[in-house]
N, C-alpha and C positions, 0 to 999 in steps of 0.2 A: 504493500499500499504506499502511496505517495500522497502526502498532504500538500496541497498547493495553497500557500499562505499569502494573503493579500491584505496589506496594511493600507486601509483606505486613505486617500488624499495625500498631500505633500507634507514634507517636514520643514525644518528650519535650516536655511542656508545663510551663513554669515549673520545670524540673528533675525533674519527676515522670514516670516511664515509664507509658504509657497501657495497656499490655497485661500482664495477670498472666502470670507465667512468662516464656517466650520470652526468656531471657537466659542468659549464660554464668555459671559460678561466679564468685565474687570470687576472683581470683588472689592469690598471696602478696604481689604488689606493690600490691595494693589496686585494680587495674583490673578492669573488668567490661564486657562487650559487651551492649548491648541490641539485640535482633535488629531491631526496628522502625526504630531509628536507622540501623543498617547497611543494611537494605533501601532506605531512603530515599536514603542516600548513593550507593548503586549506581545506583538509578533516576535520580537527579539527574545523575550522571555520564553515563549513557546519553543522557539528554535533551540534555545539552550537546553531545555528539557528533552526535546525530541532527539537531539544529538546524544545526550546521555543515555537515552532509552534505545538508541539505534533504530529509530523510526525515520524513514526517508521523507524528505520534504523538499520543496522548491519555494524560495522566496520570490514571488511573482514581480514585486516592485521594490527592489533593494535601494533604488536611488532616493535621494531626498527631494528632488523636484517632483511635481505632481504628474505622475505617469498617466497618460490618457486611458480611459476605460477600454478603447479599442486595442491599445497596445497590451494591456493586461490580458485581454481575452485571446489575442494572438499568441502570446506566450503560453498561456494555460492550455490552449487547445492543441498545442504541439505535443503535450504529454498524453500517454496512453490513458484513454478515458475509462477503461476497464479496471485499472489499477489505482485510480486516484479520486480524490474529492477536493473541492474548492472551498476554502474557508476565508471569508472576508470579515475583517474585524473593525468595528466602529464603536463610537459612543453617540448617544442620541441627543436630540434637542427638540423643543417644542412644548415645554411646560409640563412634562410628565414626570413619572417616577417609575423606577424598576428597569428591567431589561426585557428584550424581545429577541426572537430568533426567526429569521425569514427564509422562505424557500420560494421558488417559482410556483406559478399556479398549476394545480393538478397534483395527483397522487403519484409520487415517484420515490426512488431510493433516497432522495434528499429529505423527504419527510421522516424517514426512519433515523437518518443521521440527526436531524433537528430534535427528534424526540430524545435521543440519547444526550444531546447537549443540554436540553431542558431539564432532564433528570439530574444530571451532574451539577447544573447551576443550583437547583433546589437543595442539593446536598451541601454545597459550599455556602450558599446564601439562604438559609431557611428563614432568616429574618427579613429578606427583601422580596419584593414582588417580581414575579415572572408574568409579563403581560402576554396572554395567550388568546388563541382563537380556536375553539374546539368545534366550530361549525361543520368541519369536514372530518371530525373524529380524531384529530391529533392536535398537538399544542402549538405547532408553528403558525406564524402568520404568512400569508401568501401575497407577494407583490411581483410585479414585472420589472424589478430592478435590472438594469443592464447586465450586471455581472452574474445574475441568476438565470436569466433567460438566454444568455449567449454562450454559456459554457457547454461543452460536450459531455462533461462528467457531472455527477451530483454536486450540488453547490448549496451552501447555506451562508447567511450573513447574520453575524451577531451584533446587536445594538446593546452595548454594555453601559447601562445607567445613563442619566441625563446630565449633560455638561452645563445646562442652564438651570439645574436644580442645585442650589448652593450647598445643601447638605451632602448630596451624593457626589458632587464635583470635588468638594474639599476633603471629604472623609474617605472616599473610595477611588475616585479617578486621579487625584493628585497626590495620593500617599503611597509610599513603598508597600505598606501592608495591604492596602486595597488592590493595588496592581498585582501583587503576588497572588491574591485570592482569585482574581480574574484569570490570570495565567493558569493557576492550578485547576480551575474548573474546565478550561479548554483542554488542557493536557489529559486530564482524567477522561474526558469525553472522547478524545482522539484514541486513547488506549482501548476503550470499549468499542469504538467503531472498528478499529483494526481486528479485535478479537471476534466480533459478532457479525460483521458485514463484509469483511474482505478475506 
C-alpha cells in the first residue's frame, strides 16, 4: 500500500504565506495560523511515523509554493491506483466546531477508508465533535472537491478542526500537543487501512 499525502495549499517562503486567504484571524495575542503551514506540519509528522513503520508513501506536494490542484492530480494519477489511496489534509473555516472527513459522491472504497479514519478520530478525540452525514449509511460527508473527484484511486480529505474557532485554533491547531494528536489519529487510521483494505 502507498499513501499519497497531500498537504493542502502553500506554505511560507521567506516569511510570506503563499496562499490568499486560508488563515485564521489574528488573535488578540497577535498569533495567527496559516493553514498551509499547519497542513505541512501534519503531513510531515505522518511521514515521520510512516517511515518508522515502513509504510510506503509519496508526498504529492513537497514544495512550499502553492502547487496547483491539476499538478497534484497528475502526480497522484501516475501511481498504481490498485495499491494506493489519496489523503488530503486540511483545517476548516466557516464558524464551526469539530472535524469532518470527505469523500467523493457515491459509495466507493473511499467510504470504507473514511469510516476507519472517523473511528480513529473518535478514539483520539472522544471529547471533540466529529461532524458526520449518515444519510447514505456511513459517516463521511460527500463533496465534489477537485482532489476527490479526479483521483484514480480512493481518496479522502480530512478537515481537522476550525482555524476560525479561537479555542480549537489555539489549543489544538497551534500547539505541539494538539498537532501530535492529529498526526496520531491519521497514522492509526493508515495502519488499519493497510491491514483491512489492502
